[in-house]
C-alpha positions in Angstrom: -23.7 -41.8 271.4 -20.6 -41.2 269.2 -18.3 -44.2 268.7 -15.2 -42.0 268.8 -12.8 -44.9 268.2 -14.7 -46.0 265.0 -14.9 -42.5 263.7 -11.3 -41.7 264.4 -10.0 -44.9 262.7 -12.2 -44.3 259.7 -10.9 -40.7 259.3 -7.3 -41.9 259.6 -8.0 -44.5 256.9 -9.3 -41.8 254.5 -6.4 -39.4 255.2 -3.9 -42.1 254.7 -5.1 -42.5 251.1 -3.3 -40.2 248.7 -6.0 -38.5 246.7 -4.0 -35.4 245.7 -5.5 -33.8 242.6 -4.1 -34.2 240.0 -4.4 -37.2 239.4 -6.7 -37.6 242.5 -7.6 -41.3 242.1 -10.9 -40.8 244.1 -12.0 -44.3 243.2 -9.7 -45.6 246.0 -11.4 -43.3 248.5 -14.8 -44.3 247.1 -14.1 -48.0 247.6 -12.9 -47.5 251.2 -16.1 -45.5 252.0 -18.2 -48.2 250.3 -16.5 -50.9 252.3 -17.0 -49.1 255.6 -20.6 -48.0 255.0 -22.0 -51.3 253.7 -20.6 -53.0 256.8 -23.1 -50.9 258.8 -26.0 -51.5 256.6 -26.0 -48.4 254.4 -26.7 -48.6 250.7 -23.9 -47.6 248.4 -23.5 -46.7 244.7 -20.2 -45.8 243.0 -20.6 -43.5 240.0 -17.7 -44.0 237.7 -16.1 -41.0 235.9 -13.1 -42.8 234.4 -10.9 -45.7 235.3 -9.5 -44.1 238.4 -12.1 -41.4 239.3 -15.6 -41.7 240.7 -18.3 -40.2 242.8 -20.0 -42.2 245.6 -23.6 -42.0 246.8 -24.4 -43.5 250.3 -28.1 -43.9 251.2 -30.1 -44.2 254.4 -33.5 -44.7 252.9 -36.9 -43.9 254.5 -39.6 -46.5 254.6 -42.3 -43.9 254.6 -45.1 -44.5 252.1 -45.1 -40.8 251.2 -41.6 -39.4 251.5 -40.7 -35.8 252.3 -37.8 -34.3 250.4 -34.4 -35.8 251.1 -31.5 -34.3 253.0 -28.3 -34.4 251.1 -24.9 -34.4 252.8 -22.0 -33.7 250.5 -18.2 -33.5 250.4 -15.4 -34.0 247.9 -12.9 -36.9 247.9 -9.8 -35.2 246.4 -7.2 -32.9 248.1 -4.7 -30.3 247.0 -1.0 -31.3 246.7 1.2 -31.4 249.7 3.3 -28.5 248.6 7.1 -27.8 248.7 7.3 -26.6 252.3 8.3 -29.4 254.7 5.7 -30.6 257.1 6.4 -31.4 260.8 4.4 -34.6 260.3 4.2 -37.0 257.3 1.3 -35.6 255.3 -0.4 -39.0 254.9 0.3 -40.4 258.3 -2.9 -39.1 260.0 -0.9 -38.9 263.3 -2.7 -37.6 266.3 -0.7 -35.2 268.4 -2.2 -33.3 271.3 -5.7 -34.2 270.2 -5.1 -32.9 266.6 -5.0 -35.2 263.6 -2.4 -34.1 261.0 -2.5 -34.8 257.3 -3.4 -33.5 253.9 -7.2 -33.5 253.8 -7.9 -33.6 257.5 -9.5 -30.1 257.3 -10.3 -29.9 253.5 -12.2 -32.0 253.7 -11.9 -35.7 254.7 -12.7 -34.7 258.3 -16.1 -33.3 257.2 -16.7 -36.4 255.0 -16.0 -38.8 257.8 -18.2 -36.9 260.2 -21.1 -36.9 257.8 -20.8 -40.6 257.2 -20.5 -41.4 260.9 -23.6 -39.4 261.5 -25.5 -41.5 259.0 -24.3 -44.7 260.7 -25.5 -43.4 264.0 -29.0 -42.8 262.6 -29.0 -46.2 261.0 -28.1 -47.8 264.3 -30.8 -45.9 266.1 -33.4 -47.3 263.7 -35.5 -44.1 263.8 -38.3 -44.0 261.2 -37.4 -41.2 258.8 -39.9 -39.3 256.7 -37.3 -38.6 254.0 -34.1 -40.1 252.7 -30.7 -39.2 254.0 -28.1 -39.2 251.3 -24.3 -38.6 251.1 -22.8 -37.5 247.8 -19.0 -37.7 247.7 -17.6 -36.0 244.6 -14.5 -36.1 242.5 -12.4 -33.2 241.4 -13.7 -30.3 243.4 -10.2 -28.9 244.0 -9.7 -28.4 240.2 -12.8 -28.5 238.0 -15.7 -29.9 239.9 -16.0 -32.7 237.4 -17.8 -35.0 239.9 -20.4 -32.4 240.8 -21.0 -31.7 237.2 -21.7 -35.4 236.6 -23.7 -35.7 239.8 -26.3 -33.1 238.8 -27.5 -35.4 236.0 -28.9 -37.7 238.8 -31.9 -37.3 241.0 -29.9 -37.1 244.1 -29.5 -33.3 243.8 -32.7 -32.6 241.9 -34.9 -34.1 244.7 -33.1 -32.5 247.6 -34.9 -30.5 250.2 -31.6 -29.1 251.6 -27.9 -29.7 251.0 -25.3 -29.5 253.7 -21.7 -29.4 252.5 -19.0 -30.2 255.1 -16.3 -27.8 253.8 -14.3 -26.4 256.7 -16.2 -23.6 258.4 -14.8 -23.7 262.0 -18.3 -24.8 263.1 -19.9 -21.7 261.7 -22.8 -21.6 259.3 -21.9 -20.3 255.9 -24.9 -19.6 253.7 -23.1 -17.8 250.9 -19.9 -18.1 249.1 -18.1 -16.3 246.3 -18.1 -17.4 242.7 -14.9 -18.0 240.7 -13.8 -16.9 237.2 -10.4 -18.1 236.0 -9.1 -16.5 232.9 -6.0 -17.0 230.8 -4.6 -14.2 228.6 -2.0 -14.9 226.0 0.1 -12.4 224.0 1.9 -13.4 220.8 5.0 -11.8 219.4 8.0 -12.6 217.2 11.5 -14.0 218.2 14.7 -12.2 217.4 18.2 -12.0 218.7 18.4 -10.2 222.1 20.9 -7.8 220.7 18.4 -6.8 217.9 15.1 -6.2 219.6 13.9 -4.0 216.8 13.6 -7.2 214.7 11.2 -8.9 217.1 7.9 -8.4 218.8 8.2 -8.7 222.6 5.2 -10.6 224.0 6.2 -10.0 227.6 6.3 -6.2 227.0 2.9 -6.4 225.5 1.7 -8.5 228.5 3.1 -5.9 230.8 0.6 -3.4 229.4 -2.3 -5.7 230.1 -1.0 -6.4 233.7 -0.7 -2.6 234.3 -4.2 -2.1 233.1 -5.6 -4.9 235.2 -3.9 -3.5 238.3 -6.0 -0.3 238.0 -9.2 -2.1 236.8 -12.3 -1.5 238.9 -15.3 -3.8 238.7 -18.4 -2.2 237.4 -20.1 -0.1 240.0 -21.4 -2.7 242.5 -22.3 -2.3 246.2 -20.6 -4.4 248.8 -22.4 -7.7 249.4 -23.5 -7.9 253.1 -22.0 -11.4 253.6 -19.2 -11.5 250.9 -17.9 -8.0 250.7 -16.3 -7.0 247.4 -15.0 -9.0 244.4 -11.3 -9.6 244.0 -8.9 -10.0 241.1 -5.5 -11.6 241.4 -2.9 -12.3 238.7 -1.7 -15.6 239.9 0.7 -17.1 237.3 2.9 -15.8 234.4 4.8 -17.8 231.8 6.9 -16.5 228.9 10.3 -16.2 227.3 12.7 -18.6 225.6 16.1 -17.7 227.1 17.9 -14.6 228.1 19.2 -13.6 224.6 16.0 -14.2 222.7 13.1 -11.7 222.3 10.1 -13.6 223.7 7.3 -14.5 221.2 4.8 -15.7 223.8 3.6 -14.8 227.3 0.6 -16.0 229.3 -1.0 -15.0 232.6 -3.8 -16.6 234.6 -6.2 -14.5 236.6 -8.3 -15.6 239.6 -11.4 -13.5 240.1 -13.8 -14.1 243.0 -17.2 -12.6 242.5 -20.4 -11.9 244.5 -24.0 -12.4 243.5 -24.1 -8.7 242.6 -21.7 -9.1 239.7 -22.0 -10.7 236.2 -19.1 -12.8 235.0 -19.9 -12.0 231.4 -19.6 -8.3 232.3 -16.1 -8.9 233.7 -15.1 -10.8 230.6 -16.4 -8.0 228.4 -14.5 -5.4 230.4 -11.2 -7.3 230.0 -11.8 -7.8 226.3 -12.3 -4.0 226.2 -9.0 -3.5 228.0 -7.2 -5.6 225.4 -9.1 -3.8 222.6 -7.9 -0.4 223.8 -4.3 -1.5 223.9 -4.6 -2.9 220.4 -5.6 0.6 219.2 -2.3 2.2 220.2 0.2 -0.6 220.3 1.8 -1.8 217.1 1.7 -5.5 216.3 -0.2 -6.2 219.5 -1.9 -9.7 219.5 -3.7 -11.1 222.5 -6.3 -13.7 223.2 -8.4 -14.5 226.3 -9.7 -17.9 227.4 -12.2 -18.8 230.2 -10.8 -21.7 232.2 -13.2 -22.0 235.1 -16.6 -20.3 235.6 -18.8 -21.0 238.7 -21.4 -18.7 240.1 -21.6 -17.4 243.7 -24.4 -18.5 246.0 -26.4 -16.8 248.7 -29.0 -18.7 250.7 -29.3 -16.1 253.5 -33.1 -16.0 252.7 -33.6 -19.6 253.7 -34.7 -18.6 257.2 -36.6 -21.8 258.2 -33.6 -24.0 257.5 -31.1 -21.6 259.1 -33.3 -21.4 262.2 -33.2 -25.2 262.5 -29.5 -25.3 262.1 -28.9 -22.5 264.6 -31.3 -24.1 267.1 -29.3 -27.4 267.0 -26.0 -25.6 267.4 -27.3 -23.5 270.3 -28.7 -26.6 272.1 -25.5 -28.7 271.7 -22.9 -26.0 272.2 -24.7 -23.0 273.8 -23.5 -20.9 270.9 -25.7 -18.5 268.9 -24.5 -18.4 265.3 -25.0 -15.8 262.7 -25.3 -16.4 259.0 -21.9 -15.7 257.3 -20.3 -15.9 253.9 -16.9 -17.2 252.8 -14.5 -16.4 250.0 -13.8 -19.9 248.7 -16.1 -21.7 246.3 -17.6 -25.2 246.6 -19.5 -27.8 244.6 -22.5 -25.9 245.7 -22.1 -23.6 242.7 -22.7 -26.6 240.4 -25.5 -28.0 242.5 -27.3 -24.6 242.5 -27.8 -24.9 238.8 -29.8 -28.2 239.2 -31.9 -27.5 242.3 -33.7 -24.8 244.2 -32.8 -26.4 247.5 -30.9 -24.3 249.9 -27.2 -25.1 250.1 -25.4 -24.6 253.5 -21.8 -25.1 254.4 -21.0 -26.4 257.9 -17.8 -28.3 258.6 -15.5 -29.2 261.5 -12.2 -28.0 260.0 -10.6 -24.6 260.2 -10.9 -23.0 256.8 -7.6 -21.1 257.4 -5.7 -24.4 257.5 -7.0 -25.6 254.1 -4.2 -26.0 251.5 -1.5 -25.3 254.2 1.4 -27.3 255.4 0.7 -29.1 258.7 -3.0 -29.2 257.9 -4.8 -30.7 260.9 -8.2 -31.1 262.5 -9.0 -30.8 266.2 -10.6 -34.1 267.3 -13.1 -32.4 269.6 -14.3 -30.3 266.7 -14.6 -33.5 264.6 -16.7 -35.2 267.3 -18.8 -32.1 267.8 -19.6 -32.1 264.0 -20.7 -35.7 264.1 -23.1 -34.9 266.9 -24.4 -31.8 265.1 -25.0 -33.7 261.8 -26.7 -36.6 263.4 -29.0 -34.4 265.6 -29.9 -32.0 262.8 -30.5 -34.8 260.2 -32.8 -36.7 262.7 -34.9 -33.6 263.3 -35.0 -32.5 259.7 -36.2 -35.9 258.6 -38.6 -36.7 261.3 
């Protein structure tokens, strides 16, 4: 039986904490989770990253003499910024209007975090003998650099997992694959001169324009469409350059967001773009450019984990009379980092609507939140018994 009042109040408490990244301050969220979970008899360990940042591990331990592999629940504690577009409701109020809770992080992904933890409390209260441990890993920094996940893989919590469920928003669907991410920065360097005498300078923006034009016609190396993730994408997302109107710019930089599939090598993409720069250098006088890798996480695909997926789909069908199909999603998760440290299947299932993530007026439907709690608790009980 779900304690809806307890779960709602806990979610409101989490949403009312400003953990926008940067600077994130996930330690405040971790302390609030620790206070809540220890009051219901769960074991808690806070894993410090720096003075204001931390991961948190919550444990419901099995008393079995010979334990099966553990089930790991996971979610991140930080959120993206509120943004410049005005909200209809204060972003950290956690107001409930028409059975929807509004606030930054309700969907991405404090709603999922609160649902996972409430499911653990329910199992603790039921006192069911488990054959394996149920663990929650709350990570810092997923929205920027996955710093928490990178530290967490040094522990046994991931290495000993039998399966990992990440509560990123999925609208109650099962996502068993997601794209990888490759963020690149390209810089061009020139020479300043008076705007009236451009022949005395080297225009870094003009040189960058040649790179941008080449990238707009770039095709990824021949690769078939992934059955769950489709094709890779490349977006030029930021540009910076220029001193003032009457000065020839000596510097320009762009950043590129590439989303990849398991059928594509990040190193091949980097080599292709280096090749583009090299070709321009052959024909363009005084051309000087550099490329830097800012973020590099692999894609994941666990569509072959049929036994686990069958269990998940059976629980969903029983609770909601819905038959789910395996799907993929374009965003990335901490699962990219976890996959380096474990062979355990990593599945995304969350109560939020992924289309509301990072948007103004972000919200979560309360019925979806309660349904997720029931799903997590029923699935965990069956998986671990």
